[in-house]
N, C-alpha and C positions, 0 to 999 in steps of 0.2 A: 916451787913449793907454795908461794902465796896464791898463785893461780889455782893450784889444786885445792887449797883450803877454801877459797872462794866458791869453787864449784861444789865442794862437799857441803858448805854452809847453805848454798842456794838449794841444793837437793833436799836438805833437811827441812827447809822452809816449805818446799813443795809437798813433802810427806805430811807435814803438820796441817797444811791446807786440805789435803785429801782426807785426812782423818776427821777434820772439822766437817766436811761435807757428808761423809759417811755417818757420823754421829747425828748430824742434823736430819738426815733421811730417816734414821731409826727413831728419833724422837717424834718426828712428824707421823711416822707409821703407827707408833704407839698411841698418839693422840687421836688419830683417825679411828683406831680400833676396827680396822677393815676385816671383814669376814673373808676367810680363805675360799669360800664357795661363791662369793658375790661375783657377778659379771663385771668386767672392767668398765670404767666410765668411758664415755665416747667423746672424741674431739673431732669436729667437722671442719675441714678446709672449705671455706666459702671463696673459692678462687678459680679462675679459669686458666691459671698458669700450668695446671696439670693437663697433659694431652692424653691421659690414660686413666682408667679406673684405679683408684688407690684405696685399699682397705686392708689394714693389717693391725695386729696386736703389737704394741710397742712396750717393751720392758725397759723401765727407767729406774734402775736401782731397785729399791724396795717397792716401787709403784708400777702399775700396769694399766695401760689405756688402749682402747681401740681407736685408731686414727683412720679416718676415711674422707673421701671427697664425694660420697654419695649424698646428694642433697635431700633425698627422701628420708635420710636418717636425722633430719633437723630436730624433730620432736624428741628424739632419744639423746641428743647431744647435751653434754654438760658445758662445753665451751665451743665457740665458733672462732676459727682461725682465719686471719686475713693477711694476704701478702701485699705489701704497700704498692709496688710497681704495677700490680695487676688489678688495683682497685677500680671499680666502675661506679660512678656516682649514682646510677640508677639501679644498682644491684646489691641491696643489703637485705638480710633476712628479717623482714618485718611482717607481722607483729613479732616483737622480741619477747620471748618468754622470760619470766623472772629467774629461771634457772640458768639462763645463758650468760656465761662470761664471754666477753669479746676480747680477743687477743690480737695484737697487731705486730707483724714483723716487717720492719721498714728501715733499711740502712742507708738510704739515699738522701741527697740534699733536696731542698724544696724545688729545684728546677724540674724534678720529675713529677711531683705531686704538690702543686702550689698550695693546696688547702691543708696539707698534712701538719704544718707547724702550728695551726690555730688551735687554741684552747676550745673553741666552739666545736671542733671536730674530735680532738683527742679525749675530751672528758667522757666520751661514751665508751671508752675502752678500759678494761680492768687489768690488763697485762700488756706490756709493750717490750719489744726488743728493738732498740734503735742505737745509733751511734752515741747517744747521750749517756753520760755516767749516771744519770738519774733514772734511766729506764730500768725495768725489772731484770732484763738480761742485756746488759750493756755490750755494745759492739765497738767500743771506742778504740781498742787496739786490735781489732780483727785482722787488719792488714799487716801486722807484724807477725811473720811466720812463727817465730819462737825466740826465747831469750838467747838461745845458743846462736842463732843467726845474727843477733845484735852484737855479740862479742867475738864471734868467729873471725879468724884472720884469713879464711879461705879465699876471699876476693880482694883483700886489702892490699893496695900497692903503696910503696914508699913515696914520700914527697919527691925524692930525687928521681925515681923512675917516672913519675908523672911529669916532672919538669923536662926530662930528656925525651919525652914522647913528641918528636918533631912534627908528627902528623896533626897535632892539635894546637891551634893558635892560642897564645896567651890571651886571657887568663884561664883558658881551658874550662869552658862552661857548656853544659849539654842541656837541651830542652827537648822533651819528648811528649808531644801532645797532638791529638787529632780532633780536639774540640775547640773550635774558634768562635764559639758563641756562649760565653760563660757569664754567670751572674756576678762573678768577682772582677770582671774586666781584665782577666789574665792576658788576653791577646793584645789589648791596648797598651798595657804596661810593658809587655815584651817588645812591642814595636819601638817604644821609647828606649828601653834598655839596649836593644840591638843597634841603636844609633851611636852608642858610646863604647861598647865592647863587642868583641866577636863572640857569637853564640852559635854552636852547632845545633840546628833545629832539624830533627829527623822525622817528626810526625808530619801529618798533612797540614797542621796549623803553622803558618810562617815557615814553611819547608824551605831549607836551603842546602840540605845534604841528604844523601841516600844512605840508609842502613846497609850493612853487608847483606848480600843476597840471602844468606842463611837465616837472617832475622826479619826480612821484609814481610814474610807471609803471615805470621801469626803472633807477632810480639804483643799485640793487645790482649790476646787470650792466654799468654804465658808471661805474666808480669814478673815472675821470679825464675825464669828459665836460666840455667847455668850459663848458657851462651850469652844471653842478654846481660846478665850480671857481670860477666867477665868484660864484656864490651864497655859497659858504663863505668866500670871501676877505674879505668885509665884517666878519667876526668877528675879535675879538682873540685868542681862545683856542679850541682844539678839544680835546675829550676824546680821548685816544689810549691807551686801556686794552685790551691784547690779551685774547683769550678764554682764553689759558693762558700760563703763565710757563715759558719754555724759553730756554736760551742761544741767542742769534742768531735766535730766532723773531721776526721783525720784519715786520709787514704794512703795508698802505697807511695804516693808522691813524697811523703815525709819519711816513711820507714825504709824505702828501698835504697836511697842514697846512704842512710846510716848503716844498712846491712853491708854495703860494698865499700865503706870507708871513704865516701865522698861527702862533702859538706852540702847539706840542703840549703837552698835560698828560699825561705818559706813565707807564704802569705795564706792565711785561712783562719783556722780556729783561734779565737782570741785567747783561749786557755792552753795553747800549745806548749807553753813552758812547763806546764804541769806534767808533761809526758816525755820530755827529752831525757835521755839516760844520764846526762850530767848537766850542770848549770850552764855549760857552754858547749852545745852540740850542733847549733844551727845558726845561720844568719837570717835575720828577720827583716823583711821588706819595710815593716812599719818603723824600724829604727832609723830609717833614712828619709829625708824630706822628698826625695824624688829619685828617678832612675839614674840620673847623672851622678849623684852622690854615691849611690850603691856601686855603679860601675867603677868609679875612682877607687873605692875601698877594695873591690875585688882585685883590681890591678895591683894594688899594694900588697894585699894579703897573699896573692899568688906567688910573690917573690920572697916571702918571709917564712922559712921552714919552721921555725920555732912557734911562731904565732899560728901558722896553718895547722900544725899538729896538735895545738892546744884545743882545737875543736874535735879531735878524734880520741878523746880520753877513753871512750867506751871500747876502743880497739887497742890503744897503746898502753893504757894503765891496767896491766894484767892482774894486779893485786885487788883492784876495786873498780872494775869497769862500769858497773851500773850503780850510781850513787843516788838515784832518785827513789826514795822509799815508796812513794805512791806508785811508780811504775813497777817496782819490784813486787809490791803487794798485788798489783793487777796481773802481772805475769804468773804469779803463784796461784791466783784464784780464777783467772778468766776461763770461761766455759766454752768459748769458741774462738778459733783463729784459723787462718787460711793454711797454716802448716800442718794441721791435723787432716790427713787424707783418708782416714778410716771411714767406713760407712756410718759408724756411730758418732763420728766427729763432724759430720756434715752440719751445716747451719740449720737446715730444716729439722734434722733429728734432734739437735740440741734444743731448738725452740719447742718442738713438740713435747719433749721430756720436761722442760721447764714449766710449760703450761699444764702438763699432766700432773705434776706434783702440786702446783698451785690450785688446780681445780679439785684435786682429791682432798687436799688439806682443808680447803674451803674456809679460810679464816675470815676476818672482817673484809667486806667488799671494799676494794680500792678503786679509785678512778685516776686515770692519767691526767696530766695537765701539760701546759706548753713547754715545761722543762724537759719533757720526755722527747721532744723534737725541737731542741733549743736553737731556733733560727730567728734572726731579726725580720720584722715585717717589711722593712725597707732594705733592699740589697746593699751590701757594703762592698766597695771596690778598692783596688789597689791605688795608691796616690799617684796622680799623673803630674808631670811637669807643667802641663798647660793649665792646671788648677780647674779644669773642666771635668764634668762627668763624661764617662764613655757614652757615645751615642746610643749604644744598645741598652743602657740602663733605663731609659724611658720605657722601653718595651717590657723589661723585666719588672719594673715597678708596677706597670699596668697589670702584668700577669699576676703579681702578688695581690693586688687589689681585688682582682676577679677571684683569686683563690680564697681570700677572706670572705667574699660574698658567697662563694660556693659553700664554705664551711658553715656560715650562718643558715643557709638554706638546708643543708644536711641536718643541722641541729633542729630545725623546725620539723622536718620530716621524722627524725628519730623520736622526738618528743610526742608527736601525734601518734606514733606507733601503728601506723596503717601502711599497707603495701602501696608502693608507687613504682614508677618505671623511669627510664631515661627521658622519655618524652615529657613526663610530668616535671622532672627536674629542669630540663631545658626551658620549658614554658615559664616556670617560676623565675629562672635566671633572667630570661628575656624581659619579663615584667619588671623586675627590680632594676635592670639596666635602663629600660625605657623611662622609668620613674626616677632615675638618678639616685636610686637607693643603694647602689653598690659602691659609691664613692663618698659616703658620709662618715666613714671611720676616720677620726682625726689622727690615729696612730699611723696612717698610711700616707700622710702628707708631710 
């Protein structure tokens, strides 16, 4: 009965949220006083990630926009859309017309685009969709399929069953990663942890066990496949260390163990506790001085049923599974998540519609800032027993320095508002590096 009341209450919250967005659209439409005969405003994708001609009218609630990737339509466009992972430093539409809003879609950490976190770069965009809660279309919880997946018992196994699973060594820890070159030093920390406890590592990074044959082929492309979730659910703990540390950068590494009733061992977003379903839903690497101390704690916790299950309140507390009001509000109002498999629910569709509404309403011009891609300029890494930095950090710190230099160069080109190309950019970068002008930023030392 309590579970039913909770579901009904949560459904009512969702309906209230939907009503809010509908009313907001109608108010905006009234303010715009858009003519029914006017041609839709145009949004231009300035990106090479499309391998085909893209030109269609997008209906976004009360708003309508033409979305295209035909660059010859630049003069007609109200907004220019950029896809972060496909950015090219010598390919921006300059000179920029005063009518052009620039919108950036970028959900990755800085290891992909090292100049993206810089205010020198971000200030030129008027609309952003990133992992940061401060962006215009936040993707903070995009990797949580749905609230139902968080509380569902479909994959959850009891403590006793996990303990009786003789094929998994105590303390029953799983690590699934194929990236052994991370800004967070994940691979270095795991090497130390694996000296103290048994860890089943199925990815190509620190590989010591093979996945079942049915999962080996495409597990990276099917992060939430039922087969994979059932396989992972038999473990007690799952390593959840992000590839980089940024505020609100939270991937499936945190959400997936929560979905299957496994305790995540987390390192990444400093604000992660803002997003866990209950006050005690994960184990945090930063709460331990080193991997040895964490390993000892896991050994003890793996033998304590009551304490272990206290981390799984979102599964076992059926009357009040999600006690985090911020997370509840986010789940009620978020406009994109991986669980929406409809065409209208795709990330690109949601981004286009969000920009369409923003460009149509055309309120005060806003500019993004560093909070829209909230990452430290110096990479942060998991604490090592040796008290030394991971050897890879030297290279990542250097990459971030170059990224800051690139951002300053882009700022110069954008302000000059004259066309330039990749060769011009590289020539300026080489000049600054030769003059040692890329390493003068004190924030990077």
